[in-house]
C-alpha positions in Angstrom: -52.1 201.1 -0.1 -53.3 203.0 3.0 -56.9 203.2 3.9 -58.9 204.6 6.8 -57.9 207.0 9.5 -54.8 205.3 10.8 -51.4 206.9 10.0 -49.2 204.9 7.8 -45.5 204.1 8.6 -43.1 206.5 7.0 -42.9 206.2 3.2 -39.3 206.1 2.0 -38.1 206.5 -1.6 -34.5 205.5 -2.4 -34.8 207.0 -5.9 -34.9 210.6 -7.1 -38.7 210.9 -7.1 -41.8 209.7 -5.3 -45.4 209.7 -6.6 -48.3 209.6 -4.3 -51.9 209.1 -5.6 -55.0 210.0 -3.7 -58.3 208.3 -4.6 -61.6 208.3 -2.8 -64.9 206.5 -3.4 -68.3 207.7 -2.7 -68.8 205.7 0.5 -67.3 208.1 3.1 -66.4 211.8 3.0 -63.5 212.9 5.3 -60.9 215.7 5.6 -58.4 214.1 3.2 -54.7 214.2 4.1 -51.9 216.5 5.1 -48.4 215.3 4.7 -44.9 216.5 5.4 -41.8 215.5 3.4 -38.1 215.9 3.7 -35.1 214.9 1.6 -31.5 214.0 2.4 -28.7 215.8 0.6 -27.4 214.3 -2.5 -24.1 212.3 -2.2 -23.3 213.1 -5.9 -23.7 216.9 -5.7 -26.0 218.8 -8.1 -28.9 221.1 -7.7 -31.3 220.3 -4.8 -34.7 222.1 -4.7 -37.4 221.9 -2.1 -35.6 219.8 0.6 -38.7 219.8 2.7 -42.3 220.9 2.6 -45.9 220.1 3.1 -48.7 219.0 0.7 -52.4 218.3 1.1 -55.4 216.7 -0.5 -57.5 219.4 -2.4 -59.2 221.9 0.0 -57.8 220.4 3.1 -58.9 220.5 5.9 -62.3 220.8 4.2 -63.9 217.5 3.2 -62.8 216.2 -0.1 -65.4 215.4 -2.8 -66.7 211.9 -3.3 -64.8 210.0 -6.0 -61.9 212.5 -5.9 -58.8 211.4 -7.7 
């Protein structure tokens, strides 16, 4: 769980998927988040899509809505 304005340590997934959930309450309204991701190549071959990219909270860098989920 990450809270506040401090950047977290890198998040590493050793599986084939990673789920992030963004939840806010009504106490503070801020800009949300902006994140980068990258993936290593598969050791077993196969199809590899979207090796790197960016994703944001809704409307970033505008303020997110209170109680956003």
